[in-house]
TORKEKE-296519 format. One record per residue: residue number from 1; residue in three letters; x, y, z of N, C-alpha, C in turn. Coordinates in pm, whole numbers, plus 50000, padded with zeros to 5 digits. Example, Ala and Ser with C-alpha at 12.3 -4.5 7.8 and 13.67 -1.06 7.14 Angstrom:
{node 1,ALA,{51319,49431,50780},{51230,49550,50780},{51320,49670,50780}}
{node 2,SER,{51285,49775,50708},{51367,49894,50714},{51290,50003,50787}}
***
This chain:
{node 1,MET,{02767,83483,34624},{02880,83443,34559},{02979,83383,34637}}
{node 2,THR,{03016,83301,34627},{03153,83233,34699},{03282,83273,34628}}
{node 3,PRO,{03365,83387,34707},{03497,83437,34673},{03577,83305,34604}}
{node 4,ALA,{03696,83361,34547},{03777,83244,34476},{03892,83229,34594}}
{node 5,ASP,{03882,83288,34718},{03988,83244,34828},{03918,83126,34907}}
{node 6,ARG,{03774,83116,34870},{03714,82976,34930},{03671,82840,34833}}
{node 7,LEU,{03631,82925,34711},{03643,82827,34599},{03725,82752,34551}}
{node 8,ILE,{03861,82826,34580},{03981,82713,34524},{04034,82609,34626}}
{node 9,PRO,{04026,82621,34738},{04025,82508,34840},{03937,82404,34819}}
{node 10,MET,{03837,82439,34819},{03719,82378,34821},{03710,82265,34715}}
{node 11,GLY,{03759,82354,34563},{03772,82295,34417},{03875,82133,34456}}
{node 12,LEU,{03995,82188,34507},{04114,82123,34521},{04090,82022,34580}}
{node 13,LEU,{03995,82023,34691},{03985,81909,34799},{03893,81806,34716}}
{node 14,ASN,{03788,81851,34649},{03713,81766,34585},{03793,81710,34469}}
{node 15,ASP,{03882,81771,34389},{03945,81701,34261},{04033,81600,34329}}
{node 16,ILE,{04091,81604,34451},{04172,81524,34538},{04103,81371,34543}}
{node 17,LEU,{03995,81410,34594},{03908,81305,34655},{03829,81234,34556}}
{node 18,PHE,{03805,81301,34426},{03778,81227,34327},{03899,81149,34253}}
{node 19,TYR,{04024,81197,34225},{04128,81141,34184},{04151,80986,34275}}
{node 20,VAL,{04157,81007,34435},{04174,80920,34504},{04087,80782,34489}}
{node 21,ASP,{03924,80829,34471},{03814,80741,34473},{03837,80680,34310}}
{node 22,ASP,{03866,80720,34216},{03858,80673,34081},{03980,80595,34097}}
{node 23,LEU,{04123,80628,34137},{04223,80544,34110},{04246,80430,34225}}
{node 24,HIS,{04202,80460,34379},{04238,80372,34423},{04139,80303,34540}}
{node 25,SER,{04004,80342,34522},{03909,80253,34601},{03906,80121,34557}}
{node 26,PRO,{03873,80021,34658},{03877,79900,34601},{03746,79869,34507}}
{node 27,HIS,{03760,79746,34416},{03642,79741,34314},{03533,79697,34377}}
{node 28,ARG,{03540,79622,34482},{03408,79550,34586},{03341,79464,34453}}
{node 29,SER,{03390,79375,34385},{03312,79281,34314},{03313,79132,34364}}
{node 30,SER,{03374,79125,34487},{03368,79017,34566},{03377,79080,34722}}
{node 31,LEU,{03318,78937,34780},{03287,78987,34940},{03423,79037,35049}}
{node 32,ASP,{03506,79007,34972},{03620,79040,35069},{03764,79110,34977}}
{node 33,ASP,{03684,79165,34855},{03782,79272,34801},{03808,79393,34889}}
{node 34,THR,{03905,79424,34919},{03916,79523,34988},{04075,79633,34936}}
{node 35,MET,{04102,79754,34968},{04231,79805,34939},{04367,79715,34947}}
{node 36,SER,{04459,79748,34928},{04583,79697,34914},{04646,79761,35052}}
{node 37,PRO,{04752,79679,35136},{04826,79784,35274},{04895,79894,35192}}
{node 38,GLU,{04940,79902,35102},{05018,79997,35020},{04894,80165,35004}}
{node 39,VAL,{04785,80091,34951},{04685,80200,34954},{04634,80263,35096}}
{node 40,ALA,{04626,80161,35180},{04547,80199,35304},{04635,80302,35359}}
{node 41,ASP,{04802,80255,35362},{04915,80347,35397},{04889,80482,35362}}
{node 42,MET,{04857,80459,35201},{04864,80584,35128},{04728,80713,35207}}
{node 43,MET,{04669,80627,35225},{04514,80722,35299},{04552,80745,35418}}
{node 44,ASP,{04592,80676,35495},{04669,80728,35625},{04740,80845,35643}}
{node 45,ARG,{04849,80860,35526},{04938,80962,35505},{04873,81098,35446}}
{node 46,ALA,{04784,81057,35402},{04702,81197,35318},{04627,81274,35442}}
{node 47,VAL,{04544,81172,35516},{04487,81229,35624},{04586,81313,35710}}
{node 48,GLU,{04695,81240,35755},{04794,81308,35842},{04847,81451,35751}}
{node 49,ALA,{04835,81445,35639},{04909,81563,35583},{04799,81668,35597}}
{node 50,LEU,{04684,81636,35592},{04559,81766,35591},{04547,81801,35739}}
{node 51,ARG,{04549,81708,35826},{04554,81751,35976},{04677,81827,36053}}
{node 52,THR,{04786,81807,35977},{04932,81831,36024},{04989,81946,35911}}
{node 53,GLY,{04995,81901,35800},{05066,81960,35686},{05206,81868,35684}}
{node 54,ALA,{05197,81765,35721},{05311,81733,35735},{05312,81589,35594}}
{node 55,VAL,{05390,81625,35545},{05397,81525,35395},{05492,81427,35405}}
{node 56,SER,{05441,81292,35358},{05590,81182,35358},{05540,81111,35219}}
{node 57,ALA,{05614,81025,35180},{05603,80929,35060},{05555,80775,35111}}
{node 58,GLY,{05455,80754,35039},{05448,80575,35082},{05510,80492,34959}}
{node 59,ALA,{05466,80365,34959},{05514,80299,34847},{05476,80314,34713}}
{node 60,LEU,{05342,80389,34700},{05265,80398,34547},{05349,80500,34496}}
{node 61,PRO,{05332,80518,34362},{05428,80610,34294},{05336,80743,34340}}
{node 62,ASP,{05235,80792,34368},{05162,80879,34355},{05152,80947,34499}}
{node 63,SER,{05173,80853,34594},{05164,80856,34728},{05186,81023,34820}}
{node 64,LYS,{05302,81038,34787},{05363,81176,34802},{05296,81295,34731}}
{node 65,ALA,{05236,81269,34621},{05162,81353,34512},{05030,81397,34583}}
{node 66,ILE,{04964,81306,34671},{04847,81290,34711},{04883,81361,34852}}
{node 67,SER,{04959,81330,34927},{04972,81409,35069},{05022,81530,35062}}
{node 68,THR,{05094,81584,34948},{05123,81695,34907},{05014,81787,34869}}
{node 69,GLY,{04921,81748,34803},{04749,81773,34771},{04713,81803,34904}}
{node 70,PHE,{04688,81704,34995},{04597,81744,35126},{04683,81855,35192}}
{node 71,ALA,{04792,81837,35224},{04893,81943,35280},{04872,82094,35191}}
{node 72,ARG,{04825,82135,35077},{04816,82224,34999},{04683,82254,35063}}
{node 73,VAL,{04572,82182,35064},{04450,82205,35113},{04438,82282,35197}}
{node 74,ARG,{04523,82208,35316},{04516,82245,35458},{04555,82387,35401}}
{node 75,GLU,{04669,82426,35378},{04752,82580,35402},{04623,82667,35349}}
{node 76,LEU,{04566,82632,35210},{04498,82725,35139},{04368,82736,35262}}
{node 77,PHE,{04308,82651,35314},{04201,82674,35408},{04218,82763,35520}}
{node 78,SER,{04341,82741,35568},{04384,82818,35691},{04398,82958,35657}}
{node 79,HIS,{04359,83008,35503},{04382,83141,35526},{04247,83214,35546}}
{node 80,SER,{04133,83120,35533},{04018,83159,35514},{03931,83094,35643}}
{node 81,ALA,{03950,83026,35672},{03901,82938,35768},{03958,82863,35900}}
{node 82,PRO,{03858,82898,36015},{03914,82889,36142},{03947,82745,36189}}
{node 83,PRO,{04036,82669,36249},{04078,82555,36276},{03949,82500,36296}}
{node 84,LEU,{03816,82528,36364},{03724,82439,36359},{03686,82369,36236}}
{node 85,LEU,{03707,82445,36138},{03642,82387,35999},{03753,82303,35950}}
{node 86,LEU,{03894,82339,35986},{03997,82229,35933},{03968,82072,36009}}
{node 87,GLU,{03934,82101,36131},{03932,81984,36204},{03807,81910,36192}}
{node 88,ARG,{03677,81972,36116},{03592,81891,36067},{03604,81838,35944}}
{node 89,LEU,{03694,81906,35874},{03721,81839,35726},{03779,81738,35726}}
{node 90,ALA,{03913,81737,35830},{04001,81628,35816},{03942,81513,35892}}
{node 91,THR,{03831,81540,35986},{03778,81407,36047},{03661,81356,35934}}
{node 92,ALA,{03598,81424,35860},{03515,81393,35730},{03594,81318,35659}}
{node 93,VAL,{03711,81335,35591},{03756,81293,35513},{03841,81167,35547}}
{node 94,GLU,{03880,81176,35674},{03930,81032,35730},{03821,80937,35736}}
{node 95,GLN,{03692,80996,35808},{03588,80882,35788},{03593,80833,35649}}
{node 96,CYS,{03591,80907,35533},{03515,80863,35440},{03636,80752,35356}}
{node 97,LEU,{03790,80799,35377},{03876,80679,35351},{03889,80561,35412}}
{node 98,GLN,{03883,80553,35565},{03841,80454,35642},{03747,80357,35590}}
{node 99,ALA,{03602,80428,35538},{03488,80340,35516},{03513,80298,35369}}
{node 100,MET,{03621,80328,35281},{03680,80275,35160},{03727,80162,35190}}
{node 101,LYS,{03795,80152,35287},{03840,80032,35288},{03779,79907,35351}}
{node 102,ARG,{03610,79951,35367},{03562,79824,35449},{03497,79722,35307}}
{node 103,PRO,{03539,79592,35347},{03477,79482,35220},{03377,79520,35219}}
{node 104,VAL,{03285,79437,35143},{03120,79421,35121},{03068,79302,35212}}
{node 105,ARG,{03160,79194,35265},{03126,79113,35366},{03078,79192,35492}}
{node 106,ASP,{03139,79342,35507},{03077,79406,35616},{02982,79446,35649}}
{node 107,ILE,{02872,79420,35517},{02733,79499,35520},{02642,79347,35536}}
{node 108,TYR,{02689,79213,35560},{02633,79090,35569},{02587,79081,35721}}
{node 109,VAL,{02454,79033,35722},{02407,78951,35858},{02334,78818,35813}}
{node 110,ASN,{02414,78729,35867},{02348,78603,35856},{02348,78570,35692}}
{node 111,GLY,{02454,78627,35631},{02446,78570,35473},{02404,78648,35392}}
{node 112,THR,{02323,78740,35450},{02241,78842,35371},{02287,78967,35380}}
{node 113,PRO,{02278,79078,35273},{02340,79244,35275},{02222,79273,35400}}
{node 114,ASP,{02254,79386,35464},{02166,79417,35545},{02184,79599,35499}}
{node 115,ILE,{02052,79646,35453},{02045,79764,35394},{02072,79874,35506}}
{node 116,GLU,{02042,79883,35611},{02083,79962,35715},{02235,79956,35745}}
{node 117,ARG,{02315,79855,35776},{02465,79860,35744},{02491,79889,35615}}
{node 118,TYR,{02447,79881,35495},{02507,79947,35380},{02499,80090,35394}}
{node 119,THR,{02386,80140,35428},{02357,80276,35419},{02461,80363,35522}}
{node 120,ARG,{02472,80305,35626},{02594,80350,35753},{02704,80375,35676}}
{node 121,ILE,{02762,80256,35600},{02905,80254,35547},{02910,80371,35433}}
{node 122,ARG,{02792,80333,35340},{02791,80436,35228},{02794,80602,35250}}
{node 123,TYR,{02720,80616,35386},{02730,80757,35464},{02850,80800,35463}}
{node 124,SER,{02968,80741,35483},{03095,80794,35503},{03211,80777,35383}}
{node 125,ASP,{03161,80645,35316},{03214,80614,35177},{03211,80701,35076}}
{node 126,SER,{03098,80761,35062},{03048,80869,34956},{03129,80997,34943}}
{node 127,GLY,{03172,81034,35068},{03243,81170,35085},{03126,81279,35074}}
{node 128,MET,{03008,81258,35064},{02926,81361,35085},{02925,81452,35248}}
{node 129,LYS,{03007,81377,35305},{02987,81426,35449},{03107,81581,35446}}
{node 130,VAL,{03200,81555,35336},{03295,81634,35363},{03171,81765,35258}}
{node 131,GLU,{03130,81765,35193},{03070,81863,35107},{02985,81921,35209}}
{node 132,VAL,{02903,81846,35320},{02817,81907,35406},{02901,82012,35484}}
{node 133,GLU,{03025,81969,35518},{03101,82047,35594},{03125,82184,35561}}
{node 134,LEU,{03124,82197,35442},{03156,82285,35357},{03032,82423,35316}}
{node 135,ALA,{02926,82336,35341},{02800,82440,35328},{02815,82552,35395}}
{node 136,ASP,{02794,82614,35495},{02828,82703,35554},{02938,82768,35539}}
{node 137,TYR,{03069,82738,35519},{03181,82806,35478},{03193,82896,35342}}
{node 138,ALA,{03109,82817,35264},{03113,82873,35124},{02992,83004,35134}}
{node 139,ARG,{02962,83021,35228},{02835,83128,35257},{02894,83251,35295}}
{node 140,GLY,{03049,83183,35391},{03115,83319,35453},{03096,83287,35602}}
{node 141,PHE,{03042,83172,35643},{03047,83153,35809},{03089,83025,35852}}
{node 142,LEU,{03073,83034,35995},{03057,82893,36030},{02955,82864,36162}}
{node 143,LEU,{02910,82767,36150},{02791,82732,36268},{02889,82678,36347}}
{node 144,PRO,{02854,82710,36453},{02926,82670,36603},{02846,82478,36611}}
{node 145,ASP,{02930,82426,36692},{02892,82266,36719},{02731,82257,36785}}
{node 146,GLU,{02725,82350,36858},{02602,82366,36918},{02494,82382,36848}}
{node 147,VAL,{02507,82429,36711},{02378,82437,36627},{02378,82372,36539}}
{node 148,ILE,{02504,82284,36481},{02505,82177,36381},{02455,82023,36447}}
{node 149,ARG,{02457,82032,36599},{02388,81946,36662},{02246,81970,36685}}
{node 150,HIS,{02192,82043,36658},{02036,82069,36677},{01959,81981,36625}}
{node 151,PRO,{01892,81891,36677},{01814,81776,36606},{01772,81808,36473}}
{node 152,VAL,{01722,81906,36429},{01656,81930,36314},{01767,81992,36218}}
{node 153,ILE,{01877,82031,36226},{02012,82068,36149},{02092,81925,36126}}
{node 154,ASP,{02088,81838,36229},{02162,81745,36227},{02083,81631,36163}}
{node 155,ARG,{01949,81626,36141},{01879,81539,36070},{01885,81584,35942}}
{node 156,ALA,{01879,81710,35894},{01900,81795,35754},{02044,81725,35728}}
{node 157,ARG,{02158,81759,35786},{02280,81697,35738},{02294,81542,35702}}
{node 158,ASP,{02210,81474,35780},{02265,81339,35777},{02146,81286,35613}}
{node 159,ILE,{02049,81347,35600},{01984,81320,35486},{02043,81391,35364}}
{node 160,THR,{02104,81471,35390},{02200,81550,35244},{02310,81460,35226}}
{node 161,VAL,{02362,81408,35335},{02490,81276,35311},{02436,81136,35250}}
{node 162,HIS,{02312,81105,35293},{02256,80977,35235},{02240,81017,35087}}
{node 163,ILE,{02156,81106,35088},{02086,81149,34930},{02227,81153,34844}}
{node 164,GLY,{02319,81207,34871},{02448,81239,34796},{02495,81081,34744}}
{node 165,GLY,{02511,80982,34842},{02575,80882,34832},{02483,80762,34755}}
{node 166,LEU,{02349,80763,34786},{02234,80673,34747},{02200,80727,34625}}
{node 167,MET,{02200,80847,34559},{02162,80875,34441},{02283,80839,34365}}
{node 168,ASN,{02417,80842,34425},{02496,80787,34287},{02477,80654,34247}}
{node 169,ASP,{02440,80588,34353},{02409,80434,34329},{02337,80391,34224}}
{node 170,LEU,{02204,80505,34217},{02125,80480,34122},{02180,80531,33984}}
{node 171,PHE,{02265,80612,33988},{02288,80662,33828},{02435,80607,33782}}
{node 172,SER,{02509,80549,33885},{02654,80452,33866},{02570,80298,33826}}
{node 173,TYR,{02468,80274,33869},{02415,80132,33865},{02468,80072,33735}}
{node 174,HIS,{02456,80115,33640},{02465,80010,33500},{02614,80008,33496}}
{node 175,LYS,{02697,80118,33531},{02841,80141,33481},{02939,80030,33586}}
{node 176,GLU,{02874,80069,33732},{02960,79960,33823},{02875,79813,33831}}
{node 177,VAL,{02765,79782,33841},{02686,79672,33889},{02657,79597,33775}}
{node 178,VAL,{02621,79640,33656},{02569,79538,33521},{02727,79554,33472}}
{node 179,ARG,{02774,79606,33447},{02927,79615,33339},{03029,79560,33402}}
{node 180,HIS,{03036,79599,33547},{03188,79573,33624},{03147,79454,33741}}
{node 181,GLY,{03019,79439,33760},{02992,79328,33832},{03023,79383,33993}}
{node 182,GLN,{03033,79502,34059},{03063,79544,34171},{02926,79534,34260}}
{node 183,MET,{02966,79505,34386},{02865,79429,34487},{02801,79550,34575}}
{node 184,PHE,{02878,79671,34594},{02866,79763,34705},{02774,79876,34612}}
{node 185,ASN,{02648,79833,34620},{02587,79937,34571},{02438,79919,34628}}
{node 186,LEU,{02338,80019,34651},{02250,79978,34683},{02137,79929,34651}}
{node 187,VAL,{02129,79911,34496},{02048,79817,34423},{02062,79661,34425}}
{node 188,PRO,{02159,79627,34434},{02205,79466,34438},{02180,79448,34606}}
{node 189,VAL,{02229,79540,34684},{02209,79531,34875},{02025,79490,34849}}
{node 190,MET,{01975,79588,34786},{01795,79558,34824},{01732,79426,34714}}
{node 191,GLN,{01805,79423,34627},{01783,79291,34559},{01799,79170,34664}}
{node 192,ALA,{01935,79159,34694},{01935,79057,34793},{01861,79026,34896}}
{node 193,ALA,{01822,79151,34966},{01783,79156,35133},{01624,79156,35075}}
{node 194,LEU,{01573,79179,34959},{01412,79167,34971},{01375,79082,34880}}
{node 195,HIS,{01453,78976,34806},{01449,78878,34742},{01362,78960,34620}}
{node 196,CYS,{01394,79008,34538},{01326,79044,34435},{01424,79070,34341}}
{node 197,SER,{01337,79082,34216},{01417,79154,34058},{01494,79261,34053}}
{node 198,PRO,{01580,79266,33975},{01698,79404,33979},{01584,79514,33973}}
{node 199,GLN,{01500,79493,33837},{01412,79640,33841},{01325,79643,33955}}
{node 200,GLU,{01253,79548,34067},{01215,79586,34145},{01286,79633,34261}}
{node 201,ALA,{01416,79616,34267},{01529,79669,34343},{01547,79813,34296}}
{node 202,PHE,{01563,79818,34223},{01601,79957,34140},{01494,80063,34178}}
{node 203,ASN,{01363,80001,34185},{01242,80085,34219},{01234,80129,34359}}
{node 204,ALA,{01279,79981,34445},{01299,80040,34573},{01398,80135,34643}}
{node 205,ALA,{01505,80147,34556},{01620,80235,34580},{01560,80346,34564}}
{node 206,VAL,{01490,80354,34445},{01446,80513,34382},{01359,80569,34509}}
{node 207,ASP,{01249,80462,34560},{01173,80501,34674},{01219,80551,34774}}
{node 208,HIS,{01345,80504,34837},{01411,80524,34931},{01489,80661,34923}}
{node 209,VAL,{01529,80683,34818},{01601,80827,34806},{01486,80918,34763}}
{node 210,ASN,{01358,80894,34726},{01242,81005,34716},{01166,81032,34890}}
{node 211,GLN,{01217,80956,34944},{01155,80920,35095},{01223,81025,35182}}
{node 212,LEU,{01350,81014,35149},{01454,81110,35221},{01460,81258,35158}}
{node 213,THR,{01414,81287,35038},{01417,81417,34950},{01270,81461,35030}}
{node 214,ASP,{01187,81381,35029},{01048,81448,35096},{01053,81479,35251}}
{node 215,GLU,{01154,81398,35315},{01154,81410,35456},{01261,81566,35451}}
{node 216,PHE,{01347,81573,35351},{01419,81711,35398},{01342,81833,35356}}
{node 217,GLU,{01242,81799,35248},{01126,81929,35193},{01065,81960,35315}}
{node 218,GLU,{01010,81839,35391},{00958,81889,35507},{00993,81954,35614}}
{node 219,ILE,{01172,81938,35626},{01247,82047,35700},{01223,82165,35658}}
{node 220,LEU,{01275,82179,35550},{01279,82340,35498},{01139,82410,35517}}
{node 221,LEU,{01025,82340,35498},{00917,82368,35527},{00853,82448,35667}}
{node 222,SER,{00936,82375,35763},{00908,82374,35923},{01011,82473,36001}}
{node 223,GLN,{01099,82527,35892},{01214,82614,35946},{01156,82714,36071}}
{node 224,GLN,{01036,82758,36044},{00997,82843,36167},{01028,82795,36299}}
{node 225,ALA,{01045,82651,36298},{01053,82596,36448},{01225,82639,36472}}
{node 226,LEU,{01323,82687,36397},{01449,82738,36438},{01464,82882,36439}}
{node 227,ALA,{01363,82936,36429},{01339,83080,36415},{01414,83184,36542}}
{node 228,ALA,{01352,83103,36664},{01408,83136,36802},{01547,83093,36864}}
{node 229,THR,{01631,83032,36754},{01753,82975,36804},{01854,83063,36761}}
{node 230,PRO,{01970,83074,36834},{02095,83152,36797},{02120,83117,36632}}
{node 231,MET,{02164,83210,36540},{02220,83242,36449},{02105,83175,36348}}
{node 232,ALA,{01973,83217,36376},{01858,83155,36295},{01893,83209,36146}}
{node 233,ASP,{01963,83321,36067},{01965,83360,35953},{02077,83260,35891}}
{node 234,GLN,{02156,83241,35971},{02269,83148,35901},{02224,83021,35920}}
{node 235,THR,{02132,82990,35996},{02079,82881,36002},{01984,82832,35886}}
{node 236,ALA,{01912,82900,35822},{01854,82919,35712},{01906,82912,35582}}
{node 237,GLN,{02029,82979,35580},{02143,82997,35473},{02198,82866,35438}}
{node 238,TYR,{02207,82800,35580},{02290,82673,35563},{02208,82541,35514}}
{node 239,LEU,{02075,82562,35570},{01970,82470,35488},{01936,82482,35340}}
{node 240,GLU,{01962,82608,35313},{01939,82630,35159},{02075,82616,35108}}
{node 241,SER,{02182,82620,35174},{02305,82528,35077},{02286,82372,35049}}
{node 242,LEU,{02248,82320,35180},{02220,82191,35189},{02107,82165,35085}}
{node 243,ALA,{02004,82211,35026},{01925,82179,34959},{02000,82214,34816}}
{node 244,ASP,{02078,82319,34815},{02170,82346,34678},{02270,82218,34661}}
{node 245,GLN,{02306,82150,34766},{02396,82007,34725},{02329,81910,34680}}
{node 246,ILE,{02226,81893,34751},{02123,81794,34701},{02090,81771,34522}}
{node 247,ALA,{02040,81919,34516},{02020,81934,34341},{02140,81909,34267}}
{node 248,ALA,{02246,81973,34353},{02353,81943,34276},{02411,81809,34219}}
{node 249,THR,{02400,81745,34329},{02420,81582,34304},{02339,81507,34174}}
{node 250,TYR,{02216,81560,34185},{02152,81538,34063},{02175,81563,33948}}
{node 251,HIS,{02196,81697,33952},{02211,81778,33792},{02328,81732,33724}}
{node 252,TRP,{02442,81731,33813},{02590,81687,33778},{02579,81515,33738}}
{node 253,GLN,{02511,81433,33793},{02531,81337,33742},{02439,81297,33667}}
{node 254,PHE,{02329,81359,33618},{02258,81339,33516},{02306,81408,33390}}
{node 255,HIS,{02374,81526,33425},{02434,81566,33294},{02581,81538,33235}}
{node 256,THR,{02630,81466,33319},{02808,81423,33310},{02802,81297,33202}}
{node 257,SER,{02895,81270,33137},{02874,81188,33044},{02942,81026,33119}}
{node 258,ARG,{02966,81048,33243},{03054,80956,33344},{02942,80833,33351}}
{node 259,TYR,{02815,80856,33338},{02703,80758,33378},{02627,80698,33227}}
{node 260,LYS,{02647,80778,33139},{02597,80735,33014},{02669,80689,32906}}
{node 261,GLU,{02564,80561,32882},{02629,80482,32752},{02499,80458,32670}}
{node 262,ALA,{02530,80399,32552},{02402,80358,32448},{02339,80231,32537}}
{node 263,GLY,{02414,80113,32597},{02344,80015,32624},{02283,80037,32782}}
{node 264,SER,{02289,80151,32828},{02239,80174,32995},{02116,80100,33005}}
{node 265,VAL,{02106,80040,33092},{01970,79959,33145},{01873,80063,33217}}
{node 266,VAL,{01936,80198,33260},{01814,80307,33305},{01797,80376,33166}}
{node 267,PRO,{01702,80408,33105},{01646,80466,33017},{01698,80595,33024}}
{node 268,LEU,{01673,80685,33101},{01724,80840,33100},{01884,80834,33081}}
{node 269,LEU,{01952,80738,33132},{02113,80752,33096},{02154,80683,32973}}
{node 270,LYS,{02044,80686,32888},{02103,80596,32738},{02138,80724,32661}}
{node 271,ALA,{02273,80702,32614},{02360,80798,32532},{02326,80754,32401}}
{node 272,PRO,{02325,80840,32313},{02282,80805,32168},{02413,80697,32122}}
{node 273,ALA,{02376,80623,32027},{02471,80517,31982},{02573,80594,31878}}
{node 274,GLN,{02701,80569,31920},{02812,80647,31800},{02792,80562,31663}}
{node 275,PRO,{02783,80662,31554},{02790,80592,31448},{02885,80558,31380}}
***
């Protein structure tokens, strides 16, 4: 069980990222829709606060509050985490906030959405890289760079990040694409790239996530290949944490009311009609 001194900064970090995504991420309902210069400046100040603890105010009303929140996250983590984790977190958060600035046009090649380009941007944009960087910290240890760069571990990390973001595309499809016309989602990207119907694109997106999940399960079954590596016990625990994160992305999104409504085109997400 993760103690409170670790859970509190993890929870605060996730809450701030969730807030920023909900209020300040671009709508992406057109090719060039991107965040305003004021929001981009706020993102840069937030990363600086996480890296150094320095708080500064930007043009937006909540800019200083967000920087203060990230500075507080840094302070809390510093009590129980080495500088290496703080650097990894700051890098992951910066990559997330930078990816959020990318317009839909950046995923196009010769006038057509490119699935690989989309998944590369979504890899950082989803924020799941931040969660992966916390998978060992939550268990009370920190794997060194040479361990997380092991090809098997590196691939398991990448798969976890991809599943987190792309699974969210499936759950949020009705809310973001059908209802709000957003273009930055795996389903419409596949629909345009594969020249198929929305249902066929949705099925293709599900298949893609399932293939990633199958590959991750194969990694779990072949852990004996890592038995002779340094920190083998901690590495096995880390892979278990990644598996827990994958499961958590499904269960949270399935049970939250965030993506459920009576008119959802996704049968599993249909909410009972209000009397």
